[in-house]
C-alpha positions as CSV (number, residue, x, y, z in Angstrom):
1,M,-25.3,83.8,43.5
2,T,-25.6,86.6,46.0
3,P,-29.0,88.4,45.9
4,P,-29.0,92.1,45.0
5,A,-29.0,94.6,47.9
6,S,-32.4,95.9,48.8
7,G,-33.9,98.5,51.1
8,A,-35.1,98.0,54.6
9,A,-38.3,96.1,55.0
10,G,-41.2,98.1,53.7
11,T,-39.1,100.5,51.6
12,V,-38.4,100.6,47.9
13,P,-34.7,99.7,46.9
14,A,-32.6,102.6,45.8
15,S,-32.3,103.4,42.1
16,K,-29.6,105.1,40.2
17,T,-30.5,108.5,38.7
18,Y,-29.2,109.7,35.4
19,D,-27.1,112.6,36.8
20,E,-25.2,110.5,39.3
21,V,-23.9,108.0,36.7
22,A,-20.8,108.8,34.7
23,V,-19.0,107.2,31.8
24,G,-16.3,105.0,33.2
25,D,-18.3,103.9,36.3
26,T,-17.9,100.2,37.0
27,L,-20.4,97.7,38.3
28,G,-19.4,95.4,41.0
29,E,-18.6,91.9,39.9
30,L,-21.2,89.1,40.3
31,A,-20.2,85.5,40.5
32,V,-22.8,83.1,39.2
33,P,-22.3,79.4,40.1
34,V,-23.5,77.3,37.1
35,T,-25.1,74.0,38.2
36,R,-26.7,71.2,36.2
37,T,-30.0,72.0,37.8
38,M,-29.7,75.6,36.8
39,I,-28.9,74.8,33.2
40,V,-31.8,72.4,32.8
41,A,-34.4,74.3,34.8
42,T,-33.7,77.7,33.1
43,A,-33.8,76.1,29.6
44,L,-37.2,74.5,30.4
45,A,-38.4,77.8,32.0
46,S,-37.6,79.6,28.7
47,R,-39.3,76.9,26.7
48,D,-36.0,75.8,25.1
49,Y,-36.3,72.0,24.7
50,Q,-33.2,71.4,22.6
51,D,-31.6,68.2,24.0
52,V,-28.2,69.8,24.4
53,H,-29.5,71.7,27.4
54,H,-30.8,68.7,29.3
55,D,-29.4,65.5,27.8
56,P,-25.7,64.9,28.5
57,E,-25.4,62.1,26.0
58,A,-27.0,64.1,23.2
59,A,-24.7,67.1,24.1
60,V,-21.6,64.9,23.9
61,A,-22.8,63.4,20.6
62,R,-22.9,66.9,19.2
63,G,-19.4,67.7,20.3
64,S,-19.9,69.3,23.7
65,K,-18.4,67.9,26.9
66,D,-21.7,68.2,28.7
67,V,-25.0,70.1,28.7
68,F,-24.6,73.8,28.4
69,M,-26.5,77.0,29.3
70,N,-28.9,78.4,26.6
71,I,-28.7,82.0,25.3
72,L,-32.0,83.0,26.9
73,T,-30.6,82.2,30.4
74,T,-27.5,84.2,29.7
75,N,-29.7,87.1,28.5
76,G,-31.7,86.9,31.7
77,L,-28.6,86.9,33.9
78,V,-27.2,89.9,32.1
79,D,-30.5,91.7,32.5
80,R,-30.6,90.8,36.2
81,Y,-27.0,92.0,36.7
82,V,-27.6,95.4,35.2
83,T,-31.0,96.0,36.7
84,A,-29.8,95.1,40.2
85,W,-27.2,97.9,39.8
86,A,-29.6,100.4,38.2
87,G,-32.5,99.8,40.5
88,P,-36.3,99.4,40.0
89,A,-36.9,102.8,38.4
90,A,-34.6,101.9,35.4
91,V,-36.2,100.9,32.1
92,V,-34.3,98.4,30.0
93,K,-34.4,99.6,26.4
94,A,-32.0,97.1,24.7
95,I,-29.9,94.1,25.4
96,R,-27.4,92.9,22.8
97,I,-25.2,90.0,23.6
98,R,-22.8,87.6,21.8
99,L,-21.9,84.1,23.2
100,G,-18.4,82.6,23.3
101,A,-17.2,79.8,25.6
102,P,-20.2,77.7,26.8
103,N,-21.2,77.6,30.5
104,H,-21.1,73.9,31.7
105,P,-22.1,72.4,35.0
106,G,-19.5,73.2,37.6
107,D,-18.4,76.5,36.0
108,T,-18.6,79.9,37.7
109,M,-19.4,82.8,35.5
110,V,-18.2,86.2,36.7
111,L,-20.1,89.2,35.3
112,S,-18.5,92.6,35.2
113,G,-19.7,95.9,33.6
114,T,-18.7,99.4,32.8
115,V,-20.8,102.5,31.8
116,T,-19.6,103.3,28.3
117,A,-22.0,106.0,27.1
118,K,-24.8,108.4,28.1
119,R,-27.4,110.1,26.0
120,D,-28.9,113.3,27.5
121,E,-31.9,113.7,25.2
122,D,-33.6,110.5,26.6
123,R,-31.5,109.7,29.6
124,R,-30.2,106.5,28.2
125,V,-27.1,104.9,29.7
126,E,-25.1,102.2,27.9
127,I,-23.4,99.5,30.0
128,S,-20.8,97.2,28.5
129,V,-21.1,93.7,30.1
130,R,-18.7,90.8,30.1
131,G,-19.1,87.3,31.6
132,V,-16.1,85.0,32.0
133,N,-15.9,81.4,33.1
134,G,-13.0,78.9,33.6
135,V,-12.6,78.4,29.9
136,G,-12.8,81.9,28.7
137,T,-15.3,84.7,27.8
138,H,-18.9,83.3,27.9
139,V,-20.7,86.5,26.9
140,T,-20.0,90.1,25.8
141,G,-22.5,92.7,25.0
142,T,-24.2,96.0,25.9
143,V,-27.3,96.9,27.8
144,E,-29.1,100.2,27.5
145,V,-31.3,101.5,30.3
146,R,-33.2,104.7,30.8
147,L,-32.7,106.2,34.2
148,P,-34.9,108.6,36.1
149,V,-34.0,112.3,36.8
150,G,-33.2,113.6,40.2
151,G,-30.4,113.8,42.7
152,P,-28.3,111.0,44.1
153,S,-30.2,107.9,45.2
154,S,-28.7,107.9,48.7
155,G,-32.1,108.7,50.3
156,P,-34.6,105.9,51.3
157,G,-36.2,104.5,48.2
158,G,-34.2,106.6,45.8
159,L,-37.0,106.9,43.3
160,V,-36.8,110.7,42.9
161,A,-38.6,110.8,39.6
162,A,-41.4,108.6,40.8
163,G,-42.1,110.9,43.8
164,I,-41.5,108.1,46.3
165,A,-38.1,109.1,47.6
166,D,-39.5,108.5,51.2
167,G,-40.2,104.9,50.3
168,G,-43.9,105.5,50.3
169,P,-46.6,104.8,47.7
170,P,-46.6,106.3,44.2
171,P,-48.2,109.8,43.7
172,A,-51.9,110.2,44.0
173,G,-53.6,109.0,40.8
174,G,-50.8,106.4,40.1
175,L,-48.1,106.6,37.5
176,P,-48.9,107.9,34.0
177,D,-50.3,105.3,31.7
178,G,-49.5,102.6,34.2
179,G,-45.8,103.1,33.6
180,L,-42.9,105.0,35.0
181,P,-43.2,108.8,35.5
182,D,-40.6,109.5,32.8
183,G,-42.9,108.1,30.1
184,G,-41.5,104.5,30.3
185,P,-43.6,101.5,29.1
186,P,-46.3,100.0,31.3
187,L,-44.9,97.7,34.0
188,G,-45.1,94.1,32.8
189,G,-45.7,95.4,29.2
190,G,-44.1,94.4,25.9
191,P,-40.5,93.7,25.2
192,P,-37.8,96.4,25.4
193,E,-36.7,97.9,22.1
194,G,-34.8,95.2,20.2
195,G,-35.6,92.7,23.0
196,R,-37.3,89.3,23.1
197,D,-40.9,89.0,24.2
198,A,-40.7,86.8,27.3
199,R,-44.2,85.3,26.5
200,S,-43.7,84.4,22.8
201,G,-40.0,83.9,22.8
202,R,-39.7,86.0,19.7
203,F,-38.2,89.4,18.8
204,P,-40.3,92.3,17.5
205,D,-39.4,91.5,13.9
206,G,-40.9,88.0,14.2
207,G,-37.6,86.2,14.3
208,A,-37.0,83.3,16.8
209,A,-34.6,83.6,19.7
């Protein structure tokens, strides 16, 4: 899996701004090689101990040809795909996905995305995401992100709204409430709206993942 592009050493990677994104824009494809180690390690990392994600014999007994990727890993890959495109100033507000064909060891999942909607009042951008493997469509869904204001992100850093377009430190006094300058949640805070809390593995309504 090719790592996302980043700025030069010592600079902040560029971020998309709301004004430069248009409905119909496409995200570059991302090929994700699916290995047995990846399936097992990410299931354990997300505290999903169901045997179908690490025990081939148990998976076969339940009708699968092998172990398969869990939904939390897919959710994380979709998040990573969109945020690598949007940049560090983007705030993920919602991720909604539906699984289809399972990801087995040896598969390659190719993620693609398209901007499908914009909402001016709170600068939300909706991206439709699709992930396909050798069997068929593994995942479909949408991701909503809030983007900062400002001009194109072609300059160093690109964080126009954060006041660090020169790649330097945040404004004096830090960012409001420990979050992003547009009023986003504190960095490392709770789950995005409708999202799963990475610490508890649960959604805001108390349901399990």
